[in-house]
Each structure stands twice: as structure tokens, then as C-alpha cells.
SEDRENLUM-527598 format. One record per residue (C-alpha): residue in three letters; x negated, z negated, y negated. Coordinates in nm, 2 decimals. Layout:
residues N
('ALA'; (X; Z; Y))
...
END
This chain:
residues 464
('MET'; (2.68; 0.53; 1.91))
('LYS'; (2.77; 0.21; 2.10))
('PRO'; (2.90; -0.08; 1.89))
('LYS'; (2.61; -0.31; 2.01))
('ILE'; (2.35; -0.05; 1.91))
('LEU'; (2.52; 0.00; 1.57))
('ILE'; (2.53; -0.38; 1.51))
('LEU'; (2.16; -0.41; 1.61))
('ILE'; (2.06; -0.12; 1.37))
('SER'; (2.26; -0.27; 1.09))
('ALA'; (2.11; -0.61; 1.14))
('ILE'; (1.75; -0.47; 1.14))
('ILE'; (1.82; -0.27; 0.82))
('ILE'; (1.98; -0.57; 0.65))
('LEU'; (1.67; -0.78; 0.75))
('ALA'; (1.44; -0.52; 0.60))
('LEU'; (1.64; -0.51; 0.28))
('VAL'; (1.64; -0.89; 0.24))
('SER'; (1.28; -0.94; 0.33))
('LYS'; (1.15; -0.67; 0.09))
('LEU'; (1.38; -0.73; -0.20))
('ILE'; (1.46; -1.11; -0.22))
('PHE'; (1.26; -1.31; -0.49))
('LEU'; (1.05; -1.01; -0.59))
('ASP'; (0.94; -1.20; -0.90))
('LEU'; (0.84; -1.51; -0.71))
('ARG'; (0.47; -1.45; -0.77))
('PRO'; (0.33; -1.34; -1.11))
('LEU'; (0.20; -0.98; -1.14))
('HIS'; (-0.15; -0.90; -1.02))
('HIS'; (-0.37; -0.75; -1.29))
('ASP'; (-0.36; -0.41; -1.10))
('GLU'; (0.02; -0.42; -1.12))
('GLY'; (-0.01; -0.47; -1.49))
('VAL'; (-0.25; -0.17; -1.52))
('ASN'; (0.00; 0.04; -1.32))
('TYR'; (0.27; -0.06; -1.57))
('PHE'; (0.04; 0.05; -1.86))
('PHE'; (0.02; 0.41; -1.72))
('VAL'; (0.39; 0.43; -1.64))
('LYS'; (0.48; 0.31; -1.98))
('LYS'; (0.30; 0.62; -2.12))
('ILE'; (0.51; 0.84; -1.90))
('ILE'; (0.85; 0.69; -2.00))
('THR'; (0.76; 0.69; -2.37))
('GLY'; (0.68; 1.06; -2.36))
('GLN'; (0.30; 1.03; -2.38))
('GLY'; (0.27; 1.19; -2.03))
('PHE'; (0.02; 1.12; -1.75))
('SER'; (-0.32; 1.28; -1.69))
('TYR'; (-0.48; 1.23; -1.36))
('ASP'; (-0.82; 1.05; -1.40))
('PRO'; (-1.06; 1.13; -1.11))
('THR'; (-1.26; 0.81; -1.16))
('ASN'; (-0.97; 0.56; -1.17))
('TYR'; (-0.63; 0.44; -1.07))
('HIS'; (-0.55; 0.67; -0.78))
('GLY'; (-0.31; 0.96; -0.74))
('PRO'; (-0.01; 1.05; -0.96))
('PHE'; (0.27; 1.03; -0.71))
('TYR'; (0.32; 0.66; -0.73))
('PHE'; (0.31; 0.65; -1.11))
('PHE'; (0.59; 0.91; -1.14))
('LEU'; (0.79; 0.71; -0.88))
('LEU'; (0.75; 0.40; -1.09))
('ALA'; (0.86; 0.58; -1.40))
('LEU'; (1.17; 0.69; -1.22))
('SER'; (1.23; 0.33; -1.11))
('PHE'; (1.20; 0.21; -1.48))
('ILE'; (1.43; 0.48; -1.60))
('ILE'; (1.70; 0.39; -1.35))
('LEU'; (1.66; 0.01; -1.33))
('GLY'; (1.50; -0.07; -1.66))
('VAL'; (1.16; -0.24; -1.71))
('SER'; (1.12; -0.56; -1.51))
('GLU'; (0.91; -0.72; -1.23))
('PHE'; (1.18; -0.61; -0.99))
('SER'; (1.17; -0.24; -1.10))
('LEU'; (0.79; -0.25; -1.10))
('ARG'; (0.78; -0.36; -0.74))
('PHE'; (1.10; -0.19; -0.61))
('PRO'; (0.93; 0.14; -0.52))
('ALA'; (0.67; -0.03; -0.29))
('ALA'; (0.96; -0.23; -0.13))
('LEU'; (1.15; 0.10; -0.08))
('ALA'; (0.85; 0.25; 0.11))
('GLY'; (0.86; -0.05; 0.35))
('ILE'; (1.24; -0.03; 0.40))
('PHE'; (1.22; 0.35; 0.46))
('LEU'; (0.95; 0.31; 0.72))
('ILE'; (1.15; 0.05; 0.91))
('ALA'; (1.48; 0.24; 0.89))
('THR'; (1.34; 0.57; 1.00))
('VAL'; (1.15; 0.44; 1.30))
('LEU'; (1.48; 0.34; 1.44))
('PHE'; (1.58; 0.70; 1.49))
('LEU'; (1.25; 0.87; 1.59))
('ASN'; (1.19; 0.99; 1.94))
('PHE'; (0.89; 0.81; 2.11))
('LYS'; (1.00; 0.94; 2.45))
('ASP'; (1.07; 0.59; 2.59))
('LYS'; (0.70; 0.49; 2.54))
('ILE'; (0.80; 0.26; 2.25))
('ASN'; (1.12; 0.06; 2.20))
('ASN'; (1.24; 0.16; 1.85))
('TYR'; (1.41; -0.17; 1.78))
('LYS'; (1.11; -0.38; 1.88))
('LEU'; (0.89; -0.16; 1.67))
('ALA'; (1.12; -0.20; 1.37))
('ILE'; (1.13; -0.58; 1.41))
('LEU'; (0.75; -0.60; 1.43))
('LEU'; (0.72; -0.39; 1.11))
('ILE'; (0.96; -0.63; 0.94))
('LEU'; (0.76; -0.94; 1.04))
('SER'; (0.41; -0.81; 0.98))
('PRO'; (0.27; -1.05; 0.71))
('SER'; (0.05; -0.79; 0.55))
('LEU'; (0.31; -0.51; 0.55))
('LEU'; (0.56; -0.75; 0.40))
('TYR'; (0.32; -0.88; 0.14))
('TYR'; (0.21; -0.54; 0.01))
('SER'; (0.56; -0.39; 0.02))
('ARG'; (0.64; -0.66; -0.23))
('TYR'; (0.34; -0.56; -0.45))
('SER'; (0.33; -0.27; -0.69))
('ILE'; (0.04; -0.07; -0.56))
('HIS'; (0.00; 0.27; -0.39))
('GLU'; (-0.08; 0.15; -0.04))
('SER'; (0.27; 0.11; 0.10))
('TRP'; (0.36; 0.47; 0.02))
('PHE'; (0.02; 0.59; 0.15))
('ILE'; (0.07; 0.43; 0.49))
('LEU'; (0.42; 0.57; 0.50))
('PHE'; (0.30; 0.92; 0.44))
('SER'; (0.01; 0.86; 0.69))
('PHE'; (0.25; 0.76; 0.96))
('PHE'; (0.48; 1.07; 0.92))
('SER'; (0.17; 1.29; 0.89))
('LEU'; (0.06; 1.16; 1.23))
('TYR'; (0.41; 1.18; 1.38))
('PHE'; (0.45; 1.55; 1.29))
('LEU'; (0.09; 1.64; 1.38))
('ASN'; (0.17; 1.49; 1.72))
('LYS'; (0.48; 1.70; 1.74))
('VAL'; (0.28; 2.01; 1.68))
('ILE'; (0.04; 1.93; 1.95))
('GLU'; (0.31; 1.80; 2.20))
('GLU'; (0.54; 2.10; 2.16))
('LYS'; (0.26; 2.35; 2.13))
('ASN'; (0.42; 2.54; 1.84))
('LEU'; (0.42; 2.52; 1.46))
('GLU'; (0.78; 2.44; 1.40))
('ASN'; (0.69; 2.09; 1.26))
('LEU'; (0.39; 2.21; 1.06))
('PRO'; (0.58; 2.23; 0.73))
('PHE'; (0.68; 1.86; 0.77))
('LEU'; (0.31; 1.78; 0.83))
('ALA'; (0.22; 1.98; 0.52))
('VAL'; (0.47; 1.78; 0.31))
('PHE'; (0.36; 1.44; 0.41))
('LEU'; (-0.01; 1.51; 0.42))
('ALA'; (0.01; 1.66; 0.06))
('LEU'; (0.20; 1.35; -0.05))
('ALA'; (-0.07; 1.13; 0.10))
('PHE'; (-0.33; 1.31; -0.10))
('ALA'; (-0.11; 1.29; -0.41))
('THR'; (-0.09; 0.91; -0.36))
('LYS'; (-0.44; 0.80; -0.29))
('GLU'; (-0.79; 0.95; -0.25))
('THR'; (-0.84; 0.78; 0.08))
('ALA'; (-0.63; 1.05; 0.23))
('ILE'; (-0.97; 1.22; 0.30))
('ILE'; (-1.02; 0.95; 0.57))
('LEU'; (-0.68; 1.03; 0.71))
('LEU'; (-0.78; 1.40; 0.72))
('PHE'; (-1.10; 1.30; 0.91))
('ALA'; (-0.89; 1.11; 1.16))
('PHE'; (-0.67; 1.42; 1.21))
('PHE'; (-0.99; 1.62; 1.27))
('ILE'; (-1.09; 1.38; 1.55))
('ILE'; (-0.74; 1.39; 1.69))
('ILE'; (-0.75; 1.77; 1.70))
('LEU'; (-1.09; 1.77; 1.88))
('PHE'; (-0.94; 1.53; 2.14))
('ASN'; (-0.64; 1.76; 2.18))
('ILE'; (-0.81; 2.09; 2.16))
('LYS'; (-0.69; 2.21; 2.50))
('GLU'; (-0.33; 2.16; 2.39))
('ILE'; (-0.38; 2.32; 2.05))
('LYS'; (-0.53; 2.63; 2.21))
('LYS'; (-0.20; 2.69; 2.38))
('ILE'; (-0.03; 2.74; 2.03))
('SER'; (0.03; 3.10; 1.94))
('PHE'; (-0.10; 3.10; 1.59))
('LYS'; (-0.07; 3.48; 1.55))
('LYS'; (0.30; 3.48; 1.64))
('GLU'; (0.37; 3.19; 1.41))
('LYS'; (0.16; 3.30; 1.12))
('ASP'; (0.46; 3.30; 0.89))
('ILE'; (0.51; 2.92; 0.95))
('LEU'; (0.13; 2.88; 0.89))
('ILE'; (0.15; 3.05; 0.55))
('ILE'; (0.47; 2.86; 0.45))
('SER'; (0.31; 2.53; 0.54))
('ALA'; (-0.01; 2.62; 0.34))
('VAL'; (0.21; 2.72; 0.04))
('ILE'; (0.41; 2.39; 0.06))
('PHE'; (0.09; 2.18; 0.07))
('ILE'; (-0.06; 2.37; -0.23))
('LEU'; (0.26; 2.35; -0.43))
('ILE'; (0.30; 1.97; -0.39))
('TRP'; (-0.07; 1.93; -0.48))
('ILE'; (-0.04; 2.14; -0.79))
('ILE'; (0.29; 1.98; -0.91))
('PHE'; (0.17; 1.62; -0.89))
('PHE'; (-0.20; 1.66; -1.00))
('THR'; (-0.10; 1.88; -1.30))
('SER'; (0.17; 1.63; -1.39))
('PHE'; (0.44; 1.89; -1.34))
('LEU'; (0.22; 2.16; -1.50))
('THR'; (0.16; 1.97; -1.82))
('ASN'; (-0.21; 1.89; -1.74))
('LEU'; (-0.38; 2.18; -1.57))
('GLN'; (-0.72; 2.00; -1.60))
('GLY'; (-0.57; 1.77; -1.33))
('LEU'; (-0.62; 2.04; -1.07))
('SER'; (-1.00; 2.05; -1.10))
('ASP'; (-1.01; 1.67; -1.14))
('SER'; (-0.82; 1.63; -0.81))
('ILE'; (-1.12; 1.79; -0.64))
('LYS'; (-1.39; 1.61; -0.85))
('THR'; (-1.23; 1.28; -0.76))
('PHE'; (-1.39; 1.25; -0.41))
('GLN'; (-1.74; 1.21; -0.55))
('PRO'; (-1.68; 0.90; -0.77))
('TRP'; (-1.45; 0.74; -0.51))
('THR'; (-1.71; 0.79; -0.24))
('SER'; (-1.97; 0.62; -0.47))
('THR'; (-1.73; 0.34; -0.53))
('GLY'; (-1.68; 0.29; -0.15))
('ILE'; (-2.05; 0.29; -0.08))
('GLU'; (-2.17; 0.08; -0.37))
('GLY'; (-1.89; -0.18; -0.35))
('LYS'; (-1.85; -0.23; -0.72))
('GLY'; (-1.82; -0.61; -0.69))
('HIS'; (-1.58; -0.59; -0.40))
('GLU'; (-1.84; -0.60; -0.12))
('LYS'; (-1.72; -0.77; 0.20))
('PRO'; (-1.88; -0.82; 0.54))
('ILE'; (-1.82; -0.57; 0.82))
('TYR'; (-1.58; -0.81; 1.00))
('TYR'; (-1.36; -0.87; 0.69))
('PHE'; (-1.05; -0.68; 0.81))
('LEU'; (-1.07; -0.81; 1.16))
('LYS'; (-1.09; -1.16; 1.02))
('LEU'; (-0.77; -1.10; 0.82))
('ILE'; (-0.59; -0.96; 1.12))
('ILE'; (-0.69; -1.24; 1.35))
('LYS'; (-0.61; -1.50; 1.09))
('TYR'; (-0.26; -1.37; 0.99))
('GLU'; (-0.15; -1.12; 1.26))
('PHE'; (-0.30; -1.25; 1.58))
('PRO'; (-0.02; -1.12; 1.81))
('PHE'; (-0.10; -0.76; 1.69))
('PHE'; (-0.47; -0.82; 1.76))
('ILE'; (-0.40; -0.92; 2.12))
('LEU'; (-0.12; -0.68; 2.19))
('SER'; (-0.30; -0.37; 2.04))
('ILE'; (-0.60; -0.45; 2.26))
('ALA'; (-0.37; -0.47; 2.55))
('GLY'; (-0.21; -0.14; 2.45))
('VAL'; (-0.54; 0.04; 2.44))
('TYR'; (-0.64; -0.11; 2.78))
('LEU'; (-0.30; -0.02; 2.94))
('TYR'; (-0.32; 0.34; 2.81))
('PHE'; (-0.67; 0.40; 2.95))
('LYS'; (-0.59; 0.22; 3.27))
('LYS'; (-0.29; 0.45; 3.32))
('GLU'; (-0.49; 0.76; 3.23))
('ILE'; (-0.77; 0.67; 3.48))
('LYS'; (-0.51; 0.59; 3.75))
('GLU'; (-0.33; 0.93; 3.70))
('ASN'; (-0.66; 1.12; 3.70))
('ASN'; (-0.77; 0.95; 4.03))
('LYS'; (-0.44; 1.05; 4.19))
('ARG'; (-0.49; 1.41; 4.05))
('GLU'; (-0.12; 1.42; 3.95))
('LYS'; (0.01; 1.63; 3.67))
('ILE'; (0.20; 1.37; 3.47))
('GLU'; (0.31; 1.41; 3.11))
('LYS'; (0.05; 1.25; 2.89))
('ASN'; (0.15; 1.01; 2.62))
('LEU'; (0.00; 1.20; 2.33))
('PHE'; (0.15; 0.98; 2.06))
('ILE'; (-0.02; 0.66; 2.19))
('LYS'; (-0.35; 0.85; 2.24))
('ASN'; (-0.34; 0.98; 1.88))
('SER'; (-0.24; 0.64; 1.75))
('ILE'; (-0.54; 0.49; 1.92))
('ILE'; (-0.76; 0.74; 1.74))
('TRP'; (-0.59; 0.68; 1.41))
('PHE'; (-0.65; 0.30; 1.45))
('LEU'; (-1.01; 0.33; 1.56))
('VAL'; (-1.11; 0.58; 1.28))
('PHE'; (-0.96; 0.36; 1.01))
('LEU'; (-1.09; 0.04; 1.15))
('ILE'; (-1.45; 0.17; 1.19))
('ILE'; (-1.47; 0.35; 0.85))
('TYR'; (-1.30; 0.07; 0.65))
('SER'; (-1.52; -0.19; 0.82))
('LEU'; (-1.84; 0.01; 0.75))
('ILE'; (-1.76; 0.08; 0.39))
('PRO'; (-1.89; -0.21; 0.17))
('TYR'; (-1.60; -0.18; -0.07))
('LYS'; (-1.31; -0.38; 0.07))
('THR'; (-0.99; -0.52; -0.08))
('PRO'; (-0.73; -0.69; 0.14))
('TRP'; (-0.44; -0.44; 0.09))
('LEU'; (-0.65; -0.18; 0.27))
('VAL'; (-0.58; -0.38; 0.59))
('ILE'; (-0.23; -0.23; 0.63))
('ASN'; (-0.40; 0.11; 0.71))
('ILE'; (-0.53; -0.07; 1.02))
('THR'; (-0.23; -0.30; 1.08))
('LEU'; (0.03; -0.01; 1.11))
('PRO'; (-0.13; 0.17; 1.40))
('MET'; (-0.20; -0.17; 1.56))
('ILE'; (0.18; -0.24; 1.54))
('LEU'; (0.25; 0.09; 1.72))
('LEU'; (0.01; 0.00; 2.00))
('SER'; (0.16; -0.35; 2.01))
('ALA'; (0.51; -0.20; 2.06))
('TYR'; (0.37; 0.02; 2.34))
('ALA'; (0.21; -0.28; 2.51))
('LEU'; (0.54; -0.47; 2.49))
('GLU'; (0.69; -0.21; 2.72))
('LYS'; (0.41; -0.24; 2.98))
('ILE'; (0.29; -0.60; 3.01))
('LYS'; (0.42; -0.88; 3.23))
('PHE'; (0.64; -1.15; 3.07))
('LYS'; (0.71; -0.91; 2.78))
('LYS'; (1.02; -1.09; 2.67))
('ILE'; (0.85; -1.43; 2.64))
('ILE'; (0.55; -1.27; 2.46))
('PHE'; (0.78; -1.08; 2.23))
('ILE'; (0.96; -1.41; 2.14))
('ILE'; (0.63; -1.60; 2.08))
('SER'; (0.50; -1.31; 1.87))
('ILE'; (0.82; -1.31; 1.66))
('ILE'; (0.80; -1.69; 1.59))
('TYR'; (0.43; -1.66; 1.50))
('LEU'; (0.47; -1.37; 1.27))
('LEU'; (0.79; -1.50; 1.11))
('LEU'; (0.64; -1.84; 1.02))
('THR'; (0.32; -1.67; 0.89))
('SER'; (0.52; -1.42; 0.68))
('ILE'; (0.73; -1.69; 0.53))
('TYR'; (0.43; -1.90; 0.45))
('LEU'; (0.23; -1.62; 0.29))
('ASN'; (0.51; -1.44; 0.11))
('PHE'; (0.73; -1.73; -0.01))
('ILE'; (0.54; -2.05; 0.00))
('ILE'; (0.19; -1.96; -0.12))
('PRO'; (0.24; -1.61; -0.25))
('TRP'; (-0.03; -1.62; -0.52))
('GLN'; (-0.24; -1.92; -0.44))
('SER'; (-0.61; -1.89; -0.35))
('GLN'; (-0.57; -2.01; 0.01))
('ASN'; (-0.37; -1.69; 0.07))
('GLU'; (-0.64; -1.43; 0.14))
('LEU'; (-0.39; -1.15; 0.08))
('ALA'; (-0.35; -1.27; -0.28))
('TYR'; (-0.68; -1.12; -0.40))
('VAL'; (-0.80; -1.27; -0.73))
('HIS'; (-0.44; -1.31; -0.81))
('THR'; (-0.28; -1.41; -1.14))
('ASP'; (-0.22; -1.79; -1.16))
('LYS'; (0.14; -1.88; -1.22))
('ASN'; (0.02; -2.12; -1.49))
('ILE'; (-0.02; -1.82; -1.72))
('LEU'; (0.36; -1.79; -1.73))
('ASN'; (0.36; -2.12; -1.93))
('LEU'; (0.17; -1.93; -2.20))
('VAL'; (0.43; -1.65; -2.19))
('ASN'; (0.71; -1.90; -2.21))
('GLU'; (0.55; -2.08; -2.51))
('ILE'; (0.51; -1.75; -2.69))
('ASN'; (0.87; -1.65; -2.62))
('LEU'; (0.99; -1.98; -2.76))
('ASN'; (0.79; -1.96; -3.08))
('ALA'; (0.74; -1.59; -3.16))
('ALA'; (0.98; -1.35; -3.34))
('PRO'; (1.04; -1.01; -3.18))
('ASP'; (0.83; -0.84; -3.45))
('SER'; (0.54; -1.09; -3.42))
('LYS'; (0.18; -0.95; -3.42))
('ILE'; (-0.03; -1.11; -3.15))
('LEU'; (-0.41; -1.07; -3.11))
('ILE'; (-0.58; -1.12; -2.77))
('LEU'; (-0.95; -1.20; -2.80))
('ALA'; (-1.05; -1.15; -2.44))
('LYS'; (-1.22; -0.93; -2.18))
('ASP'; (-0.98; -1.03; -1.91))
('TYR'; (-0.61; -1.02; -2.00))
('TRP'; (-0.42; -0.82; -1.75))
('PRO'; (-0.12; -0.85; -1.67))
('LEU'; (-0.04; -1.00; -2.01))
('PRO'; (0.04; -0.66; -2.16))
('PHE'; (0.34; -0.64; -1.93))
('TYR'; (0.47; -0.99; -2.01))
('LEU'; (0.42; -0.95; -2.39))
('ASP'; (0.54; -0.59; -2.41))
('LYS'; (0.82; -0.66; -2.66))
('TYR'; (0.56; -0.79; -2.92))
('LYS'; (0.30; -0.60; -3.12))
('VAL'; (-0.01; -0.69; -2.93))
('PHE'; (-0.37; -0.60; -3.03))
('TYR'; (-0.69; -0.65; -2.83))
('LEU'; (-1.05; -0.73; -2.93))
('GLU'; (-1.36; -0.86; -2.75))
('ALA'; (-1.49; -1.09; -3.02))
('ASP'; (-1.53; -1.46; -3.09))
('PHE'; (-1.24; -1.64; -3.26))
('ASP'; (-1.25; -1.66; -3.64))
('GLU'; (-1.00; -1.83; -3.87))
('LYS'; (-0.95; -1.51; -4.06))
('TYR'; (-0.75; -1.36; -3.77))
('LEU'; (-0.47; -1.61; -3.84))
('LYS'; (-0.40; -1.45; -4.17))
('GLU'; (-0.32; -1.12; -4.01))
('TYR'; (-0.17; -1.23; -3.68))
('GLU'; (0.10; -1.49; -3.61))
('LEU'; (-0.05; -1.59; -3.28))
('VAL'; (-0.40; -1.54; -3.12))
('ILE'; (-0.47; -1.57; -2.75))
('VAL'; (-0.84; -1.65; -2.69))
('GLN'; (-1.03; -1.64; -2.37))
('GLU'; (-1.24; -1.95; -2.34))
('ARG'; (-1.57; -1.75; -2.35))
('PHE'; (-1.47; -1.63; -2.70))
('ILE'; (-1.37; -1.96; -2.84))
('GLY'; (-1.70; -2.02; -3.03))
('GLU'; (-1.67; -2.31; -3.28))
('MET'; (-1.29; -2.31; -3.30))
('LYS'; (-1.15; -2.61; -3.50))
('THR'; (-0.80; -2.49; -3.53))
('THR'; (-0.53; -2.67; -3.32))
('ASN'; (-0.46; -2.48; -3.01))
('LEU'; (-0.25; -2.50; -2.69))
('GLY'; (-0.39; -2.47; -2.34))
('PRO'; (-0.60; -2.40; -2.16))
('TYR'; (-0.38; -2.17; -1.95))
('THR'; (-0.52; -2.02; -1.63))
('LEU'; (-0.50; -1.65; -1.60))
('ARG'; (-0.67; -1.65; -1.27))
('SER'; (-0.96; -1.83; -1.10))
('GLY'; (-1.25; -1.86; -1.35))
('VAL'; (-1.05; -1.72; -1.64))
('LYS'; (-0.88; -1.95; -1.89))
('VAL'; (-0.72; -1.87; -2.23))
('ARG'; (-0.59; -2.08; -2.52))
('LEU'; (-0.31; -2.01; -2.77))
('VAL'; (-0.37; -2.05; -3.14))
('GLY'; (-0.13; -2.01; -3.43))
END
């Protein structure tokens, strides 16, 4: 490897590490991050994990979080480190993949680093970063199978597709996208000799099933998880259709992309245009030229996720990275084909860098950041600091509230109890401190501290 290339690769990996890992505790935990911690705590304290088909997604990420806690201890850093690791792994691996000169690996890696949404949610303890990583590699190896017209890469596809299902139920949308990809590549697929390669087909099926069983049964400790893993698609389909309070307009994801990642919006459109322009030109010439299957399949991936996620009423901002990632692939493709590509690349870098810094390090939790979805207000940490200053390690704390996440994470070292009830002076006889959501204050006369803002519309007070 040439010294210049080695320096470039090293610089990109260092940038990935720094951007993902620096100041991971800059913003307070989102309530979903607190809930994830609750389930992981049960794993590391020996209570185990049982997959719930109605809530909280697949088991893979919870076991990964548990491993992070065991190795690094319990902290905001270790809670968010696995998501950051997925982002780092994606950037590092694309440097070495073979895109057959259709995509510049180094430009692609830089775009992945600078994407505001990918950076934001790789610094956020949720399933999505791992899900898009597994989605990407599933597509990559599916493309290899189609391109090489053999099943040598099918076991890798089986691994990553199984892990995608073990991470999040939306893998069913990924499977649908692959079905569409197969339909559009049926002529190539028919050239595969399935009978001659039936051993690989069987091995791949066994790999997929084994991964599914291992994770959904929590390493064979919860056999009920196997049937629950099938039942899950009904409630999650209902959630998607009904919205459950997270309804957004059809243009919601496009609005986020245009607002925060405008270069990808323009470049991906250019990539789609240039691909079809090239195809039409080649067809008119009636020349047998190697087709760029990866770009075609990336376009299908992008369109399927954009259309389905836009049509489903249930929308949360972190879902946007399922659309952003294929857009970045198409953008990298466009940057190899358009005029003035160096100037456009530099302008894109500047725009994305400034936006990423602003969203991730200047307003990481504030309401004007639309990626920070009903996020915890940093003011609540004043409450946590007040408790840490005045409470003994064995203090009993009562929380009278309906909304209190992620407080269980921050108050984990205390004995904390929870009730949905109005405040009463009698509670102070049993508990050293009482945290009361304002809606449960009632006719409180006792001296109290606050209010502290948990998140927009939710305030609490401290009594004791």
C-alpha cells in the first residue's frame, strides 16, 4: 500500500473515531436510551432478557449493550459506545470494499463521516445505527451473488440479514426491498446454478436460522421468544399504520433531508439521473457493456425505503438514516460522473461539516434541532446534581410521575420507587426525597425545589 493511501486511510479512520466518540455525554439521555438501559441492567444483573413482540425491538442490540457495560462499566459513554462503534465500522469497512471504480471509497467514507443524521444517531443509544450497517452489508452481498452469478457470498448475506432481523422488526421492509431487487435482476439470477450449489444454499439457510434462534431465544434461555419473533410483525404493522402519537406528514423525511443534508438530496437525484442516462445511452448503442448492478440496486433500496417510510404515518427522525445511507451511496456515485466534481465535493464538505457541528455539538438536545426528538432537557441534570449533593447512597427516593425516563439511569445508585399518585405529606415519612411531576403536585405546601424541566411540557419538583 502506498504511503499516501495509508496516510489517507489513517486520517479517515481517526476522523471517524473522533467524531463518533468525543463528548458522547454532551447531551442528556433521551428517554428511549433510558429504557434501553433498563432492559440491559436486567441482563447484567442476571435477570435475563425476554423478547417482547410488542415493544422495544430485537435482542441483538441489548446484548451488545450488556457487553459494553461489562467491559467498560455503566456510564453514558458505554451506553452510547455500541452505536458509535457501528458508525465507525461502517466508515472503516467501506474503505476496503470493491465498488469496481464506480464509487470512490475515500469520498464515500468522508461523506459518511460528515452526514449530520448518521453522526447524530451514531452518538445515540438506539438500534438504528446497527440496523443500517446490517442493511448495507446485506445489500452488498446480495449484489455480489447477483453480479457473480453464484452463491459463494450467500452465507455472508444470511449472516447480515439475520442480524438485521435480530436488531429491528423493520427488517421486513428490507426483505421487501430485496424482493424488488431480485425481480429487477431476475435474468441474472436465472444464470445461477442453484442445483449445483445446493450445499451452499442449505448452509446459508442453517446460518440464518441459527442466528435467529440464538438471539430471539436469548441464547436458548427463553424458547417463547421464537414464536414471539414471528408474532411481532402484527403489532408493529399496527403501530406503523396507526401512528400511535408519532404521526407525521408524507414529506417529513424529505423535509429533514433537504433541511440538514441538502448536498445528498441534490447529488442523489443527480446519481439516479446519470445512471438512467447511461443505461439509455448504452441501450441505444446496443452495446454489451457491464452493468453497474450495485448502483441500480442502491437506487431500488433508496426508493423502497423512501416510499414506504413516507407513506407509513408513524415517523420518528432516526428512521431517516435508512434513507440517508443509500442517498450517500448515490451521491458518491454522482461525484465520479458530474462536471466540476472537485468544487461540488468541497462545497458539500463545508455544508455538511458546519451542519454536523451545529446539530451534534452546539444544539445537540435543543428543540430547534429536529433530530433531537422530544429530547430530555439538560435542565433535568440540575435536579440530578441536587440529589447527588444532598442524598446518601442508601437514600430512598420516590418518584410521583407518569413521565420520568431517563431518570432511572441517572439515579441508579439510589433506591428509587415509582407511583402515579398525587403528592401527600405522608410520603416524606418513608422516603428521604420525593420527585413530583407538576401534574401530581395537588395542594402541596411543603417547601420544594424546582421546577426542573424533564422535556418540553414535563416539569418536576424535588421535595424533602
